[in-house]
BASEBA-923782 format. One record per residue: x, y, z of N, C-alpha, C in turn; residue number from 1. Coordinates in steps of 0.2 Angstrom, whole numbers, plus 5000, padded with zeros to 4 digits. Layout:
<pts>
PT  n.px  n.py  n.pz  ca.px  ca.py  ca.pz  c.px  c.py  c.pz    n
PT     X     Y     Z      X      Y      Z     X     Y     Z  NUM
...
</pts>
This chain:
<pts>
PT  n.px  n.py  n.pz  ca.px  ca.py  ca.pz  c.px  c.py  c.pz    n
PT  5004  4995  5000   4999   5000   4999  5004  5007  4999    1
PT  5006  5008  4994   5012   5014   4994  5009  5020  4988    2
PT  5011  5025  4988   5007   5028   4982  5004  5033  4983    3
PT  5000  5035  4980   4992   5043   4982  4989  5038  4981    4
PT  4981  5041  4983   4976   5039   4984  4971  5045  4984    5
PT  4966  5045  4982   4959   5048   4987  4957  5045  4992    6
PT  4952  5048  4998   4951   5045   5002  4943  5042  5001    7
PT  4942  5044  4993   4937   5042   4989  4938  5032  4994    8
PT  4943  5031  4990   4948   5023   4988  4946  5019  4993    9
PT  4946  5019  5001   4947   5019   5006  4943  5019  5012   10
PT  4937  5023  5009   4933   5026   5014  4929  5020  5019   11
PT  4926  5022  5025   4923   5016   5028  4917  5017  5028   12
PT  4914  5013  5028   4906   5016   5029  4902  5014  5022   13
PT  4894  5015  5019   4892   5017   5014  4892  5023  5012   14
PT  4890  5031  5017   4886   5035   5011  4890  5041  5014   15
PT  4897  5040  5016   4902   5048   5016  4900  5053  5020   16
PT  4897  5051  5022   4895   5057   5028  4899  5062  5036   17
PT  4897  5064  5035   4902   5069   5039  4903  5066  5047   18
PT  4908  5065  5046   4910   5059   5053  4914  5054  5050   19
PT  4912  5051  5046   4915   5044   5040  4925  5046  5042   20
PT  4927  5041  5043   4935   5042   5043  4936  5042  5035   21
PT  4932  5040  5028   4934   5042   5022  4930  5045  5019   22
PT  4928  5052  5018   4926   5058   5015  4928  5056  5007   23
PT  4920  5060  5004   4920   5061   4999  4925  5069  4996   24
PT  4930  5073  4998   4931   5077   4998  4938  5078  4994   25
PT  4939  5073  4992   4944   5075   4984  4949  5075  4987   26
PT  4953  5076  4993   4958   5076   4997  4963  5073  4995   27
PT  4968  5072  4992   4973   5067   4990  4978  5067  4995   28
PT  4980  5059  4997   4981   5057   5003  4989  5053  5003   29
PT  4994  5052  5007   5000   5050   5004  4999  5044  5008   30
PT  5003  5038  5006   5002   5030   5011  5002  5031  5016   31
PT  5005  5035  5023   5004   5036   5029  4999  5038  5032   32
PT  4992  5043  5026   4988   5043   5028  4983  5042  5027   33
PT  4983  5034  5021   4977   5032   5021  4980  5028  5028   34
PT  4970  5027  5029   4966   5022   5033  4963  5017  5032   35
PT  4965  5012  5034   4960   5007   5034  4958  5004  5039   36
PT  4951  5003  5042   4950   5001   5050  4955  5003  5052   37
PT  4954  5011  5052   4958   5018   5054  4964  5017  5057   38
PT  4969  5013  5051   4978   5011   5053  4981  5016  5047   39
PT  4983  5018  5048   4992   5020   5043  4992  5014  5038   40
PT  4995  5015  5036   4997   5012   5029  5002  5006  5034   41
PT  5007  5010  5039   5014   5010   5045  5009  5005  5048   42
PT  5002  5006  5052   5003   5003   5057  4999  4997  5053   43
PT  4996  4999  5047   4993   4990   5045  4999  4985  5043   44
PT  5005  4986  5042   5010   4982   5038  5012  4980  5046   45
PT  5014  4984  5050   5014   4981   5059  5010  4976  5060   46
PT  5004  4976  5056   5000   4971   5062  4997  4966  5057   47
PT  5001  4964  5050   4999   4959   5046  5005  4957  5048   48
PT  5010  4958  5049   5017   4953   5049  5016  4950  5059   49
PT  5011  4955  5061   5009   4951   5069  5005  4945  5069   50
PT  4999  4947  5062   4995   4942   5064  4996  4936  5059   51
PT  5002  4938  5052   5001   4932   5047  5009  4929  5046   52
PT  5011  4931  5052   5019   4927   5053  5018  4919  5056   53
PT  5021  4917  5054   5023   4909   5055  5025  4908  5064   54
PT  5019  4905  5064   5019   4902   5073  5024  4903  5078   55
PT  5024  4903  5080   5031   4903   5086  5036  4909  5084   56
PT  5034  4912  5080   5041   4917   5078  5039  4924  5080   57
PT  5043  4925  5084   5044   4932   5087  5044  4938  5082   58
PT  5040  4943  5082   5042   4949   5079  5042  4955  5080   59
PT  5045  4954  5086   5047   4960   5091  5052  4966  5085   60
PT  5049  4971  5085   5055   4974   5082  5060  4980  5085   61
PT  5060  4980  5091   5068   4982   5092  5068  4977  5099   62
PT  5073  4979  5101   5077   4974   5109  5084  4976  5109   63
PT  5087  4974  5114   5093   4975   5118  5096  4971  5118   64
PT  5104  4973  5115   5108   4969   5115  5115  4969  5119   65
PT  5115  4967  5124   5123   4970   5127  5121  4978  5128   66
PT  5114  4982  5130   5115   4985   5132  5116  4991  5127   67
PT  5114  4989  5121   5115   4992   5114  5109  4991  5111   68
PT  5103  4995  5111   5100   4995   5104  5098  4993  5098   69
PT  5093  4988  5097   5094   4985   5091  5086  4985  5087   70
PT  5085  4987  5080   5079   4989   5075  5080  4984  5072   71
PT  5073  4982  5072   5074   4975   5067  5066  4979  5063   72
PT  5068  4974  5056   5062   4974   5051  5064  4968  5051   73
PT  5057  4964  5046   5056   4957   5044  5050  4958  5041   74
PT  5052  4951  5034   5049   4950   5030  5045  4944  5031   75
PT  5038  4944  5028   5036   4936   5028  5035  4933  5022   76
PT  5037  4927  5022   5038   4922   5018  5035  4918  5018   77
PT  5033  4912  5014   5029   4906   5015  5032  4900  5019   78
PT  5037  4902  5020   5043   4897   5022  5047  4901  5028   79
PT  5044  4904  5031   5046   4907   5038  5048  4915  5036   80
PT  5053  4919  5042   5053   4925   5042  5060  4928  5038   81
PT  5060  4932  5037   5070   4936   5036  5068  4942  5038   82
PT  5073  4942  5046   5073   4946   5049  5080  4951  5048   83
PT  5080  4958  5048   5086   4965   5046  5086  4965  5053   84
PT  5092  4965  5056   5093   4969   5062  5098  4974  5062   85
PT  5099  4977  5063   5103   4984   5063  5106  4988  5070   86
PT  5111  4990  5073   5114   4990   5079  5121  4995  5078   87
PT  5120  5001  5076   5125   5006   5076  5126  5007  5069   88
PT  5132  5004  5066   5134   5003   5059  5133  4998  5059   89
PT  5134  4990  5062   5132   4985   5059  5125  4982  5057   90
PT  5122  4978  5050   5117   4977   5050  5118  4968  5049   91
PT  5113  4964  5050   5114   4956   5048  5107  4954  5048   92
PT  5106  4950  5044   5099   4946   5039  5102  4938  5044   93
PT  5095  4937  5047   5093   4932   5051  5086  4928  5046   94
PT  5085  4921  5045   5082   4920   5040  5079  4915  5044   95
PT  5071  4912  5047   5070   4909   5053  5065  4903  5049   96
PT  5067  4897  5049   5060   4894   5044  5054  4894  5049   97
PT  5048  4891  5043   5042   4893   5049  5042  4883  5055   98
PT  5040  4885  5062   5040   4879   5062  5047  4876  5067   99
PT  5053  4880  5064   5058   4878   5066  5059  4881  5073  100
PT  5062  4877  5078   5059   4880   5086  5067  4885  5087  101
PT  5065  4891  5088   5073   4897   5089  5068  4902  5092  102
PT  5073  4905  5094   5070   4912   5095  5075  4917  5092  103
PT  5072  4922  5089   5073   4926   5084  5081  4930  5086  104
PT  5080  4934  5092   5080   4938   5097  5086  4934  5096  105
PT  5089  4927  5100   5094   4926   5102  5099  4925  5094  106
PT  5096  4923  5086   5102   4922   5083  5103  4929  5082  107
PT  5099  4934  5081   5102   4941   5079  5108  4944  5085  108
PT  5107  4942  5089   5112   4944   5096  5118  4943  5094  109
PT  5117  4935  5092   5124   4930   5091  5126  4932  5083  110
PT  5124  4936  5080   5125   4936   5074  5130  4944  5074  111
PT  5127  4949  5078   5131   4958   5080  5135  4953  5085  112
PT  5136  4949  5091   5142   4949   5094  5143  4946  5090  113
PT  5146  4941  5083   5151   4940   5078  5154  4944  5073  114
PT  5150  4951  5073   5151   4957   5067  5156  4960  5074  115
PT  5155  4962  5080   5159   4967   5084  5165  4962  5085  116
PT  5165  4955  5085   5172   4951   5087  5178  4951  5081  117
PT  5175  4951  5076   5177   4953   5069  5179  4960  5068  118
PT  5176  4964  5069   5177   4970   5070  5184  4970  5075  119
PT  5185  4970  5078   5190   4967   5086  5197  4966  5082  120
PT  5194  4959  5078   5200   4956   5076  5203  4960  5070  121
PT  5200  4963  5067   5202   4967   5061  5207  4972  5065  122
PT  5202  4976  5071   5204   4983   5073  5212  4980  5075  123
PT  5214  4974  5079   5222   4972   5082  5225  4971  5076  124
PT  5225  4968  5071   5229   4971   5067  5233  4975  5064  125
PT  5229  4980  5067   5231   4987   5064  5233  4991  5070  126
PT  5234  4988  5078   5236   4991   5080  5244  4988  5083  127
PT  5246  4992  5087   5255   4990   5088  5253  4983  5095  128
PT  5259  4980  5095   5258   4974   5100  5258  4975  5105  129
PT  5259  4983  5109   5256   4984   5117  5250  4982  5116  130
PT  5245  4984  5112   5237   4986   5114  5236  4981  5113  131
PT  5239  4973  5108   5236   4970   5110  5231  4965  5114  132
PT  5235  4965  5120   5233   4963   5127  5224  4964  5126  133
PT  5223  4972  5127   5219   4974   5127  5211  4975  5121  134
PT  5213  4972  5115   5209   4970   5112  5206  4962  5113  135
PT  5210  4958  5115   5210   4952   5115  5209  4951  5121  136
PT  5207  4956  5127   5201   4955   5132  5195  4957  5131  137
PT  5194  4962  5127   5188   4962   5123  5185  4960  5119  138
PT  5187  4954  5117   5186   4948   5110  5183  4944  5119  139
PT  5188  4943  5122   5186   4936   5127  5180  4941  5132  140
PT  5179  4947  5131   5170   4948   5134  5166  4948  5131  141
PT  5166  4949  5125   5159   4948   5120  5158  4941  5119  142
PT  5165  4936  5117   5164   4930   5118  5159  4926  5125  143
PT  5163  4932  5131   5161   4927   5137  5150  4928  5137  144
PT  5147  4931  5132   5142   4933   5132  5137  4930  5125  145
PT  5144  4928  5120   5138   4922   5114  5138  4916  5119  146
PT  5131  4914  5116   5132   4906   5117  5137  4900  5115  147
PT  5135  4896  5115   5138   4892   5114  5137  4889  5107  148
PT  5141  4887  5102   5138   4887   5095  5141  4883  5090  149
PT  5138  4878  5086   5140   4876   5081  5147  4877  5078  150
PT  5152  4874  5077   5158   4877   5073  5155  4880  5067  151
PT  5153  4875  5063   5151   4878   5057  5146  4881  5056  152
PT  5143  4888  5061   5138   4891   5062  5139  4897  5058  153
PT  5135  4901  5054   5136   4908   5048  5131  4912  5055  154
PT  5135  4918  5054   5128   4921   5055  5121  4923  5053  155
PT  5120  4921  5047   5115   4922   5044  5110  4917  5047  156
PT  5112  4914  5050   5109   4905   5054  5105  4909  5058  157
PT  5100  4903  5060   5096   4903   5068  5099  4897  5072  158
PT  5100  4899  5077   5101   4898   5084  5096  4893  5087  159
PT  5097  4890  5092   5092   4887   5096  5095  4884  5104  160
PT  5092  4891  5109   5095   4890   5114  5092  4884  5118  161
PT  5096  4881  5121   5093   4874   5126  5086  4877  5129  162
PT  5091  4882  5130   5082   4884   5136  5077  4887  5136  163
PT  5075  4887  5127   5069   4889   5124  5068  4883  5123  164
PT  5071  4876  5122   5066   4872   5122  5068  4865  5127  165
PT  5065  4868  5133   5065   4863   5140  5059  4861  5139  166
PT  5058  4854  5141   5053   4850   5141  5052  4847  5133  167
PT  5056  4850  5129   5052   4846   5123  5056  4842  5121  168
PT  5056  4836  5118   5056   4831   5117  5058  4830  5109  169
PT  5061  4827  5104   5064   4826   5097  5066  4821  5095  170
PT  5063  4817  5092   5067   4812   5087  5071  4812  5081  171
PT  5073  4810  5077   5077   4811   5072  5075  4810  5068  172
PT  5076  4815  5062   5071   4818   5059  5063  4823  5059  173
PT  5067  4826  5064   5061   4830   5067  5062  4836  5064  174
PT  5057  4839  5060   5058   4845   5055  5057  4853  5060  175
PT  5058  4851  5067   5056   4858   5071  5064  4856  5074  176
PT  5068  4850  5076   5075   4849   5077  5075  4842  5078  177
PT  5080  4840  5075   5082   4836   5077  5090  4833  5079  178
PT  5090  4827  5082   5096   4823   5086  5099  4822  5078  179
PT  5107  4821  5081   5111   4821   5074  5112  4813  5073  180
PT  5112  4810  5065   5112   4804   5063  5118  4800  5067  181
PT  5112  4794  5069   5113   4790   5075  5109  4788  5080  182
PT  5110  4797  5083   5103   4797   5089  5099  4796  5087  183
PT  5091  4794  5090   5084   4792   5091  5080  4796  5094  184
PT  5084  4798  5098   5079   4805   5103  5084  4809  5106  185
PT  5081  4814  5107   5084   4821   5109  5078  4825  5115  186
PT  5083  4823  5121   5074   4826   5125  5080  4833  5131  187
PT  5076  4839  5131   5080   4846   5133  5078  4847  5141  188
PT  5081  4847  5147   5078   4848   5154  5083  4854  5155  189
PT  5080  4858  5163   5084   4864   5162  5090  4864  5164  190
PT  5093  4857  5164   5101   4856   5165  5103  4851  5162  191
PT  5102  4846  5156   5107   4846   5153  5102  4842  5147  192
PT  5104  4842  5142   5102   4839   5135  5103  4833  5136  193
PT  5098  4827  5132   5099   4819   5135  5097  4816  5127  194
PT  5102  4811  5125   5104   4809   5119  5103  4802  5121  195
PT  5099  4796  5114   5100   4791   5115  5096  4787  5109  196
PT  5101  4783  5111   5098   4778   5104  5099  4768  5108  197
PT  5097  4763  5104   5097   4757   5108  5098  4751  5100  198
PT  5099  4747  5106   5103   4740   5102  5099  4736  5104  199
PT  5097  4730  5099   5092   4727   5102  5093  4720  5106  200
PT  5089  4718  5110   5089   4714   5118  5092  4709  5117  201
PT  5096  4705  5114   5102   4701   5112  5107  4702  5111  202
PT  5108  4709  5110   5114   4712   5107  5121  4711  5109  203
PT  5121  4708  5117   5128   4705   5118  5125  4699  5120  204
PT  5120  4695  5124   5121   4689   5123  5120  4685  5117  205
PT  5117  4689  5111   5121   4684   5106  5129  4682  5105  206
PT  5131  4689  5105   5139   4689   5107  5142  4682  5110  207
PT  5139  4684  5115   5143   4678   5120  5141  4669  5119  208
PT  5132  4668  5118   5130   4663   5117  5131  4659  5110  209
PT  5133  4664  5105   5134   4663   5097  5129  4657  5094  210
PT  5122  4664  5096   5118   4660   5091  5111  4667  5092  211
PT  5108  4666  5087   5104   4672   5087  5099  4671  5091  212
PT  5096  4675  5096   5091   4675   5102  5084  4672  5098  213
PT  5083  4667  5101   5076   4664   5099  5070  4666  5102  214
PT  5064  4665  5099   5058   4668   5100  5058  4664  5105  215
PT  5052  4671  5108   5053   4669   5115  5045  4664  5116  216
PT  5042  4660  5112   5038   4659   5112  5039  4649  5114  217
PT  5048  4650  5109   5050   4643   5111  5054  4643  5119  218
PT  5049  4641  5122   5052   4641   5129  5058  4640  5130  219
PT  5059  4633  5129   5065   4629   5130  5072  4631  5128  220
PT  5069  4634  5123   5076   4636   5120  5078  4644  5122  221
PT  5073  4646  5123   5075   4653   5126  5078  4654  5131  222
PT  5077  4647  5139   5079   4649   5144  5084  4644  5144  223
PT  5087  4642  5138   5095   4639   5138  5097  4645  5137  224
PT  5095  4649  5132   5098   4656   5128  5101  4660  5135  225
PT  5095  4661  5140   5095   4665   5145  5101  4664  5149  226
PT  5102  4656  5152   5105   4655   5155  5111  4655  5153  227
PT  5114  4654  5148   5122   4654   5145  5123  4659  5144  228
PT  5117  4666  5141   5121   4672   5143  5120  4677  5150  229
PT  5116  4675  5153   5118   4675   5161  5126  4675  5164  230
PT  5127  4668  5162   5132   4666   5166  5140  4667  5164  231
PT  5138  4672  5157   5144   4676   5152  5146  4682  5156  232
PT  5138  4686  5155   5137   4693   5155  5137  4695  5163  233
PT  5144  4696  5167   5144   4698   5175  5144  4705  5172  234
PT  5142  4706  5180   5143   4711   5181  5150  4717  5177  235
PT  5155  4711  5181   5161   4716   5177  5162  4712  5171  236
PT  5159  4709  5167   5160   4710   5159  5156  4715  5157  237
PT  5149  4716  5160   5146   4720   5158  5149  4728  5158  238
PT  5152  4731  5164   5157   4734   5165  5163  4737  5159  239
PT  5164  4732  5160   5170   4729   5152  5168  4734  5146  240
PT  5162  4732  5144   5159   4734   5138  5156  4739  5138  241
PT  5154  4741  5146   5153   4750   5147  5158  4756  5147  242
PT  5166  4753  5148   5170   4756   5149  5173  4756  5141  243
PT  5172  4752  5136   5175   4751   5132  5169  4755  5127  244
PT  5162  4757  5125   5159   4762   5122  5160  4769  5126  245
PT  5162  4768  5131   5165   4778   5133  5170  4778  5129  246
PT  5173  4775  5131   5182   4776   5129  5183  4778  5121  247
PT  5178  4773  5117   5178   4774   5111  5172  4780  5106  248
PT  5167  4780  5110   5162   4784   5108  5162  4790  5112  249
PT  5163  4791  5117   5161   4795   5123  5153  4794  5123  250
PT  5149  4787  5125   5144   4786   5127  5143  4782  5132  251
PT  5136  4784  5133   5135   4779   5139  5130  4775  5139  252
PT  5134  4766  5140   5129   4761   5141  5123  4758  5147  253
PT  5117  4758  5145   5114   4755   5150  5112  4749  5146  254
PT  5116  4743  5150   5111   4736   5152  5106  4736  5153  255
PT  5100  4730  5152   5095   4731   5153  5093  4724  5157  256
PT  5091  4725  5164   5090   4720   5166  5084  4714  5168  257
PT  5082  4718  5162   5074   4714   5160  5075  4711  5153  258
PT  5075  4705  5151   5076   4702   5145  5073  4704  5140  259
PT  5071  4707  5135   5066   4708   5132  5068  4717  5126  260
PT  5069  4719  5132   5070   4727   5133  5078  4728  5128  261
PT  5079  4734  5125   5082   4738   5122  5086  4739  5125  262
PT  5094  4740  5121   5097   4740   5127  5101  4749  5125  263
PT  5100  4751  5130   5101   4757   5129  5108  4763  5128  264
PT  5111  4765  5124   5117   4770   5123  5114  4777  5122  265
PT  5117  4780  5126   5114   4785   5127  5119  4791  5129  266
PT  5117  4799  5128   5124   4806   5131  5121  4809  5131  267
PT  5124  4814  5137   5121   4819   5142  5127  4826  5141  268
PT  5122  4831  5139   5127   4837   5136  5123  4844  5140  269
PT  5127  4848  5145   5125   4852   5149  5121  4857  5145  270
PT  5118  4860  5147   5116   4867   5145  5116  4874  5144  271
PT  5123  4871  5150   5125   4878   5152  5132  4876  5154  272
PT  5139  4881  5150   5146   4879   5152  5148  4886  5155  273
PT  5150  4885  5162   5151   4889   5162  5145  4897  5164  274
PT  5147  4903  5160   5141   4905   5162  5138  4905  5155  275
PT  5141  4902  5150   5137   4903   5144  5131  4898  5142  276
PT  5127  4901  5139   5122   4893   5137  5124  4890  5132  277
PT  5122  4886  5130   5123   4883   5126  5115  4881  5120  278
PT  5118  4881  5115   5113   4880   5110  5112  4873  5108  279
PT  5105  4868  5107   5106   4863   5102  5111  4862  5098  280
PT  5111  4866  5091   5116   4864   5087  5123  4864  5092  281
PT  5125  4867  5096   5133   4866   5100  5132  4858  5102  282
PT  5125  4857  5106   5125   4851   5110  5126  4845  5104  283
PT  5122  4846  5098   5124   4839   5093  5132  4840  5093  284
PT  5134  4844  5091   5140   4844   5089  5145  4840  5095  285
PT  5140  4840  5099   5147   4836   5106  5146  4827  5105  286
PT  5139  4827  5103   5139   4820   5102  5138  4815  5097  287
PT  5138  4820  5090   5138   4818   5084  5141  4815  5080  288
PT  5147  4816  5083   5153   4810   5079  5151  4801  5086  289
PT  5150  4803  5093   5150   4797   5094  5145  4791  5090  290
PT  5138  4794  5090   5133   4793   5089  5136  4788  5079  291
PT  5138  4795  5078   5138   4790   5070  5143  4786  5070  292
PT  5150  4784  5074   5152   4782   5072  5149  4772  5076  293
PT  5148  4777  5080   5142   4768   5086  5138  4767  5080  294
PT  5135  4767  5077   5129   4765   5072  5133  4765  5066  295
PT  5139  4766  5062   5145   4763   5056  5145  4757  5058  296
PT  5150  4757  5067   5152   4750   5068  5146  4746  5069  297
PT  5143  4747  5073   5135   4741   5073  5135  4737  5067  298
PT  5134  4742  5063   5134   4741   5056  5135  4734  5051  299
PT  5143  4737  5051   5150   4734   5049  5149  4727  5056  300
PT  5148  4728  5061   5148   4723   5067  5157  4725  5068  301
PT  5158  4728  5069   5165   4732   5070  5165  4730  5080  302
PT  5162  4734  5082   5158   4733   5089  5157  4727  5093  303
PT  5154  4724  5089   5154   4716   5089  5159  4710  5092  304
PT  5163  4714  5087   5171   4709   5084  5174  4712  5092  305
PT  5174  4720  5092   5180   4724   5098  5175  4718  5104  306
PT  5169  4719  5105   5167   4716   5110  5166  4707  5114  307
PT  5167  4706  5107   5171   4698   5107  5177  4695  5112  308
PT  5180  4702  5105   5190   4702   5106  5189  4701  5116  309
PT  5186  4710  5120   5187   4711   5125  5181  4706  5132  310
PT  5180  4701  5129   5176   4696   5133  5177  4691  5133  311
PT  5185  4687  5130   5186   4682   5127  5184  4677  5120  312
PT  5180  4681  5117   5179   4677   5110  5182  4680  5104  313
PT  5179  4673  5100   5183   4677   5092  5177  4671  5088  314
PT  5177  4676  5081   5174   4671   5076  5174  4664  5076  315
PT  5171  4662  5076   5170   4655   5074  5170  4655  5067  316
PT  5175  4651  5064   5180   4648   5058  5173  4646  5052  317
PT  5167  4644  5056   5163   4640   5051  5157  4643  5051  318
PT  5157  4646  5056   5150   4653   5055  5153  4660  5056  319
PT  5155  4664  5052   5159   4669   5053  5151  4674  5056  320
PT  5147  4674  5058   5143   4680   5058  5141  4677  5066  321
PT  5146  4672  5069   5146   4670   5077  5153  4670  5080  322
PT  5149  4669  5085   5156   4670   5088  5157  4665  5094  323
PT  5164  4662  5097   5164   4656   5101  5169  4657  5106  324
PT  5170  4655  5111   5175   4656   5116  5182  4653  5114  325
PT  5188  4658  5116   5193   4660   5111  5199  4653  5116  326
PT  5195  4649  5119   5198   4645   5123  5195  4636  5120  327
PT  5192  4637  5115   5186   4631   5113  5189  4633  5106  328
PT  5191  4638  5103   5192   4637   5095  5196  4631  5094  329
PT  5196  4627  5088   5200   4624   5087  5205  4627  5081  330
PT  5207  4632  5079   5211   4636   5075  5218  4636  5079  331
</pts>
């Protein structure tokens, strides 16, 4: 709604009688004067953004970042909103996708801090060495106010503070936010971000028994299978497996005391490190490599071989899909 128009175009009511907002007076009005239900063009645009912005996305036009005023303009798109924020001489763009759990203000603040640190690093190159310590101290101060962000983050990308997702559960592939590949679930509390994935219930038992876990309907075979597994999977041996998984992948292995229940491999990441709040992107980065390598090693049976060796087993040369005690090997 820009340009020039007469009051007759957007008049309220149908009579044009005196007292109506839109009179047939022929007066030429500018865009800022044109009214639609009593709103100027600028006010109408602001209301439109507030009412039609994608759900869950903040459209505040001003806010404070580390004591500095920030002016924000936003444009609505079919798949989200683009924010243009200005603070002093700095300007940043951040696009937030619809449905993406995020705090636009946190993303904008992080982008502006990154700009500030970029200026400081450039300034440091121009100053004599004796002034570098002062610039480094300022960079450290800005860094301390910056959330923990993934290494591959770019200032125009959104971040998601863990504190904005408390009590939220996410499954792998979730459009709002997804845990890294190899992890099935992620749950956020006010203290930690929890991740987990699962191994089938007979994962360890099949290694030490040397055969596949039987169908529970075959009671006799099931009882034999579980008895043989329990004899080997002592607390000491299970602890060896836990230590190996922790050392190799940085993950926590929970053995199940209930037969038939999946075995859980999990991880925990704090939502704050020192005074710096964590982002979910940073938390994902802390566990991504471990879960990815675990998934690969289970698929390739590398982990099974390592556990077998740890517990004193080796592959049966007649059936390479199973393991036998080393002492019983004929090779």
